[in-house]
N, C-alpha and C positions, 0 to 999 in steps of 0.2 A: 458541729463542733461543740465539744463540752468546754465550758468556761470555768474560770476561777475568780474569786473575789475576796475582799476583806470588808468587814462591816462592824463599826462600833455600834452595838445594839443597845447600849446604855441600859442593860438589865433584860434578862430573859426568863424571869420567874413568873411573869404574868401571862395568862392564857392568850390575851389579845396580841401580845408581842410575839408569842410563839406562833400564832396563826399567821401574822404578818410575815414571819420568816418562812414558814412553809409555802405560802403563796409566792414569795420572792424567789425561792429555790425553784419552784415549778415553772414560773414565767420566764426565767432567765437561763434555763438549761445548765445549771451549775453542777459541777462535779467535785469541786475543791473549794472550801470556804474557811476563812479565818474569821473568828468572831472575837470581838474585843469588848471589855467591860461588861461581861455577861452577868456578873453578880449572882451567879447560880450558887445556891447554898450547898454545902458539902453533902447534906442529906439527900439532895436531888441530883447528885452527880450521875447516877445511872438512869434515873427516871426520866428526866427531861430529854436528854439526847436520844434515848431509845424510842420516845414518843415522836420526836421531830425528825429523826434521821434513820428511819427503818431501812435496814440493809446497808447502811453506811458504817464506816469506822470513824473513830474520833480519838483525839488526844487532847490533853489540857495540861496546864502548868500548876496544878494544885500542889505538887510536891515542892514547888518553889515559892508559891504564893497562896496564903490561906483563902484567898478569894477566887482562885482559878481564873485569873484575869484574861487569859488567852485560851481559846479553844480552836482546834482545827478539826475539820470533818471532811470526809471524802467518800465518793462512791468507789468501792474497790474494783469494779469492772472498768472504771474510767482512769483511775490513777493508782499508782503504787507510791506510798509515802513512807520514807524512812526518817524518823526524827534523829537528828545529829547532835543537837545541843538545845538546852533550854535554861531559862532563868526566870525571875519574876517579871522581866520585861521583854522576853523574846522566846520564840521557838524557831529553830533553824532546821530545815528539812531538805532532803534530796527527793526530787519528784521524777517519776517516770510515767509517761503517758503511752501505754501500749498501742493505742489505735494508730498513732503516727510515729512511734518509736522516738518521741521527743523526750529529752531529759534536761532538767534544770534544777537550780537551787532556789529556795524561797525562804525568806525570813519574815515571820509574822511578828509585829512589834506592837506592844502597848506600853508606852513610856510612862514612867512615874510623873505625876504632876506637881511634886514638891521640888522647889528649887534646890539644886545641888545633887539630886538623885539621878539626874540625866547623864552625868559624867560617866557613870558606870556603863550605861547603855551605849554611849558614843564610843567608848573604848572597846566594848564587845563587838560592835559593828566594824570597827577598824580591824580588829583581830580576825574576824570572819573574812573581810575583804582581802587581807594579806594573803590568805590561802585560796582565793577564788580565781580560777582561770576559766570557768565555764559560765554559761548563762545564769544570771542571778537576778531575782526580783525581790523587792522588799515592799510589804504592804502593812498598813496599820495606822494606829493613832499614836503619834510620837509625843503628844502633849507639848509640842513646841511648834513654833512658826518658822518658816523658811524665809519669808519676806514680811516686812512691816505691814503690808496691806492684807495679809492672810487672816487678820483678826478684826472682828467688828465689835464695837462697844467696849466699855471698860476703859482702863488706862491705856494710853498710847504706848505702843511697843517702842523700845529704845534699841539703837543699833547693837549694843552689847548683848541684848537678849536674843537676837537671831544668830549671833556669831557662832556659838558652839555647834548648833545643828547644821548650819551652813558649812562650817569647816569639816564636819563629819561627812556630809554628803560629798563634798569635794575630795576629801582624803580617800573615800571609798570608791571614787570613780563612778558615782551614780548620777542619774539625772531624773528629774521629775517628769512623769508621763503626762501627756495631755489628758484632760478630763472631759467628760460629757455630762451635761446637766448643770444644776445651779452651783454657783461657786461656794456659797455658804449653805450648809445643809443641816446644821444642828437645830433641832426643834425640841421643845419641852412638852 
């Protein structure tokens, strides 16, 4: 079975990070990947993906964000991907998997981390949900917490800080998937 994933790579310009990604793709039999916070420079838009994803196709949101914050890449023999909409904070796609005739929608998200800019994303997701009658998955880094215990260190999260994201998830009829592995994964 070919898998899909989303990964906040926190920068993909460095050769060691690129090598980590190549190994991760091979070990996990991935065929559809969303990458967030790539920090790929415009001059490297063609160079890095062609080196990392030979035979794959890719899309990014450089047309909406000068930093190309979201990249999606897929094996064309495993998935057919049609980009339906995008902004600085999301890429919405229709996905078809020919091997088992499965079709679904996926939204890759990399939310702004400045207070107040998330409201635009929450409204975009609500708009997508309004027209969604089929299988839908959302992956990404929302730069928001759903529960107070989702953050470690720094200032304590207040109830009003989780409310906008929580309300959006509820309004969209979404639920958080179970995870496997460490609960906190960010490393510097």
